[in-house]
C-alpha positions as CSV (number, residue, x, y, z in Angstrom):
1,M,-91.7,-0.4,-68.4
2,K,-88.7,-2.4,-67.1
3,K,-89.5,-5.8,-65.6
4,I,-88.6,-6.2,-61.9
5,D,-85.8,-8.6,-61.3
6,H,-87.3,-10.9,-58.6
7,G,-83.8,-12.3,-57.8
8,I,-82.4,-8.9,-56.9
9,V,-85.5,-8.1,-54.8
10,S,-85.2,-11.4,-53.0
11,V,-81.5,-10.9,-52.2
12,T,-82.3,-7.3,-51.0
13,I,-85.0,-8.5,-48.7
14,L,-82.8,-11.3,-47.4
15,C,-79.9,-8.8,-46.7
16,I,-82.3,-6.5,-44.8
17,F,-83.6,-9.5,-42.8
18,L,-80.1,-10.8,-42.0
19,G,-79.0,-7.2,-41.0
20,T,-81.9,-6.9,-38.7
21,I,-81.2,-10.2,-37.0
22,I,-77.5,-9.4,-36.7
23,G,-78.3,-6.0,-35.2
24,I,-80.7,-7.5,-32.6
25,Q,-78.2,-10.2,-31.7
26,F,-75.4,-7.6,-31.3
27,K,-77.5,-5.5,-29.0
28,T,-78.5,-8.6,-27.0
29,V,-74.9,-9.8,-26.6
30,K,-73.8,-6.3,-25.7
31,K,-76.4,-6.1,-22.9
32,Q,-75.4,-9.5,-21.6
33,A,-71.7,-8.5,-21.6
34,T,-72.6,-5.2,-19.8
35,A,-74.6,-7.1,-17.2
36,Y,-71.8,-9.6,-16.7
37,D,-69.2,-6.8,-16.3
38,I,-71.4,-5.1,-13.7
39,Q,-71.8,-8.4,-11.8
40,R,-68.1,-9.1,-12.0
41,V,-67.2,-5.6,-10.7
42,S,-69.7,-6.1,-7.9
43,E,-68.2,-9.4,-6.9
44,L,-64.7,-8.0,-7.0
45,S,-65.8,-5.0,-4.9
46,I,-67.3,-7.3,-2.3
47,K,-64.1,-9.4,-2.2
48,L,-61.9,-6.3,-1.9
49,N,-64.0,-4.9,1.0
50,S,-63.9,-8.3,2.7
51,A,-60.1,-8.5,2.3
52,T,-59.7,-4.9,3.5
53,S,-61.8,-5.6,6.6
54,E,-59.9,-8.8,7.4
55,N,-56.6,-7.0,6.9
56,E,-57.6,-4.2,9.3
57,S,-58.8,-6.8,11.9
58,L,-55.4,-8.6,11.6
59,L,-53.5,-5.3,12.1
60,E,-55.5,-4.6,15.2
61,R,-54.7,-8.1,16.6
62,I,-51.0,-7.5,15.8
63,K,-51.1,-4.2,17.7
64,E,-52.7,-5.9,20.7
65,K,-50.0,-8.6,20.7
66,D,-47.3,-6.0,20.4
67,K,-48.8,-4.1,23.4
68,K,-48.7,-7.3,25.5
69,I,-45.1,-8.0,24.4
70,A,-44.1,-4.5,25.4
71,E,-45.7,-5.1,28.9
72,Y,-43.8,-8.3,29.3
73,E,-40.6,-6.7,28.3
74,S,-41.1,-3.8,30.7
75,Y,-41.7,-6.3,33.5
76,M,-38.6,-8.3,32.6
77,A,-36.5,-5.2,32.4
78,E,-37.5,-4.3,36.0
79,E,-36.3,-7.7,37.2
80,S,-32.9,-7.8,35.4
81,K,-30.4,-5.2,34.4
82,E,-29.0,-7.5,31.7
83,V,-32.4,-8.0,30.2
84,K,-33.0,-4.2,30.3
85,T,-29.7,-3.6,28.4
86,I,-30.7,-6.2,25.8
87,L,-34.2,-4.7,25.4
88,D,-32.8,-1.1,25.1
89,E,-30.4,-2.3,22.4
90,S,-33.3,-4.1,20.6
91,S,-35.4,-0.9,20.8
92,N,-32.6,1.2,19.2
93,L,-32.2,-1.4,16.4
94,K,-35.9,-1.4,15.7
95,M,-35.9,2.4,15.5
96,L,-32.9,2.3,13.1
97,A,-34.7,-0.3,11.0
98,G,-37.9,1.8,10.9
99,L,-40.0,-0.8,12.7
100,T,-41.1,1.6,15.5
101,A,-43.4,4.6,15.3
102,V,-41.4,7.7,16.2
103,S,-42.1,11.4,16.9
104,G,-40.1,14.6,17.2
105,R,-39.3,17.9,15.7
106,G,-39.0,18.1,11.9
107,I,-40.6,19.4,8.7
108,S,-43.5,18.7,6.4
109,V,-42.9,19.0,2.6
110,A,-46.1,19.1,0.5
111,I,-45.6,18.6,-3.3
112,N,-48.3,19.0,-5.9
113,D,-48.5,18.9,-9.7
114,S,-48.3,22.2,-11.5
115,P,-51.7,23.8,-12.5
116,K,-50.4,23.7,-16.1
117,A,-50.4,19.9,-16.0
118,G,-53.9,19.7,-17.5
119,Q,-53.4,22.5,-20.0
120,Q,-52.1,22.6,-23.6
121,N,-48.5,23.8,-23.6
122,E,-47.1,24.2,-27.1
123,G,-43.9,22.3,-27.6
124,I,-43.7,21.1,-24.0
125,S,-44.9,17.7,-22.8
126,T,-47.5,17.8,-20.0
127,D,-45.4,15.2,-18.1
128,A,-42.9,18.0,-17.4
129,F,-45.5,19.7,-15.1
130,L,-46.1,16.5,-13.0
131,V,-44.4,15.4,-9.9
132,H,-42.2,12.4,-10.7
133,A,-40.5,9.7,-8.7
134,E,-37.1,11.4,-9.5
135,D,-38.3,14.6,-7.9
136,I,-39.4,12.8,-4.7
137,L,-36.1,10.9,-4.6
138,S,-34.1,14.2,-4.9
139,I,-36.0,15.6,-1.9
140,L,-35.4,12.3,0.1
141,N,-31.6,12.4,-0.7
142,E,-31.3,16.0,0.5
143,L,-33.2,15.3,3.7
144,N,-31.1,12.2,4.4
145,V,-27.9,14.2,3.8
146,A,-29.2,16.9,6.2
147,G,-29.6,14.3,9.0
148,A,-33.2,13.2,8.8
149,E,-33.7,10.5,11.4
150,A,-37.0,9.2,10.1
151,V,-39.0,9.9,6.9
152,C,-42.4,8.9,5.5
153,I,-44.4,9.8,2.4
154,N,-48.2,9.9,2.6
155,G,-48.0,7.6,5.6
156,Q,-45.5,5.2,4.0
157,R,-42.4,4.8,6.2
158,I,-39.1,4.9,4.2
159,I,-36.5,2.3,5.1
160,S,-33.4,1.0,3.5
161,T,-35.3,-1.3,1.2
162,S,-38.0,1.2,0.2
163,A,-38.5,1.8,-3.5
164,V,-39.9,5.0,-5.0
165,R,-40.8,4.7,-8.7
166,C,-43.3,5.9,-11.3
167,A,-46.2,3.6,-12.0
168,G,-48.2,5.3,-14.8
169,S,-49.9,8.4,-13.5
170,V,-49.1,7.6,-9.9
171,V,-45.9,6.9,-7.8
172,N,-45.3,3.5,-6.3
173,I,-43.9,3.6,-2.7
174,N,-43.4,0.4,-0.8
175,D,-45.6,-1.3,-3.5
176,V,-48.4,1.1,-2.6
177,K,-49.7,3.4,-5.4
178,I,-49.9,7.0,-4.3
179,A,-51.1,10.0,-6.3
180,A,-50.3,13.7,-5.9
181,P,-50.3,15.7,-3.7
182,F,-47.4,14.0,-1.9
183,V,-46.6,14.9,1.7
184,I,-43.1,14.1,2.9
185,T,-42.6,14.3,6.7
186,A,-39.2,14.0,8.3
187,I,-37.8,14.1,11.8
188,G,-34.7,16.1,12.4
189,D,-33.5,19.7,13.0
190,P,-36.2,21.7,11.3
191,D,-33.9,24.6,10.3
192,I,-31.2,22.3,8.8
193,L,-33.8,20.2,7.0
194,E,-35.5,23.2,5.5
195,A,-32.2,24.8,4.4
196,S,-31.2,21.6,2.6
197,L,-34.1,22.1,0.3
198,M,-34.2,25.9,0.0
199,F,-30.5,26.6,-0.8
200,P,-29.9,28.4,-4.2
201,G,-29.8,25.9,-7.0
202,G,-31.3,23.2,-4.9
203,V,-34.4,21.0,-5.3
204,V,-37.0,23.7,-4.9
205,D,-35.3,26.0,-7.4
206,A,-35.0,23.2,-9.9
207,L,-38.8,22.5,-9.7
208,K,-40.0,26.1,-9.7
209,P,-39.7,26.7,-13.5
210,W,-42.2,23.9,-14.1
211,G,-44.7,25.3,-11.6
212,I,-44.5,22.4,-9.2
213,E,-46.1,23.5,-6.0
214,I,-43.9,23.0,-2.9
215,I,-44.9,24.0,0.6
216,I,-42.4,23.5,3.5
217,K,-43.5,23.8,7.1
218,K,-41.3,23.5,10.2
219,M,-43.0,21.5,12.9
220,E,-42.5,21.0,16.6
221,L,-44.1,17.6,16.5
222,V,-44.0,15.2,13.6
223,E,-45.6,11.7,13.9
224,I,-44.1,9.0,11.7
225,P,-45.6,5.5,11.6
226,A,-43.6,2.2,11.7
227,F,-42.9,0.2,8.6
228,E,-45.7,-2.3,8.5
229,Q,-45.0,-4.5,5.4
230,Q,-43.4,-7.9,5.8
231,F,-39.8,-8.3,4.7
232,E,-37.9,-11.5,4.6
233,F,-34.2,-12.0,3.9
234,K,-33.9,-14.9,1.4
235,E,-30.2,-14.6,0.4
236,A,-28.5,-12.4,3.0
237,K,-27.2,-14.1,6.2
238,P,-25.2,-12.9,9.1
239,S,-21.5,-13.2,8.4
240,K,-19.5,-15.4,10.8
241,A,-16.2,-14.2,12.2
242,E,-13.2,-16.3,11.4
243,G,-12.5,-19.0,13.9
244,L,-16.2,-19.2,15.0
């Protein structure tokens, strides 16, 4: 009968012992990390809710101040024709800049990803069946050419400085991440706006082969909000005429 090598037995027992300790320690650390992550997420959620609530409160205060300013302006306009002319011009400029909520006739364009987006399509990337920033920009361009007077996407007012770009699986509009479905509303002649998208070889025809869902509705009343983000000119300044 072979003699038992006590050295090997000792090493084996030591390895089992160390393995058990390491396993227990790993589980303990993992539980602590999980608890920390949960606590961290909870703290961030509370901060986010607080910031959102504060932001909503500030927006309400801004609306109240704007209402008072409008009342003062209306009173001043009644007292002076010159002031009324200035205020009317200011109102037109605000509308042109997208700083005023507007309403009127127009259309609604709802765009959604193709049902094939979540399926396996041999030889074709699933990205081809998703709505991309380029698709939205194509629609915006056609609407602008057709005389759209105001446009918004999922409540985000489009102005001269608005950016529409892909941000992973969503689209970033005015630095706000928006996921499909996208709803573009535009004010203008409903018939002309619809025709700008539906003409043969146009935007709708280009997206049909990929199964992108597009629903266009002509509307008698479209409500478009004002642009609410802050914008500051850092480099651009009014040009001065020669001799002034």
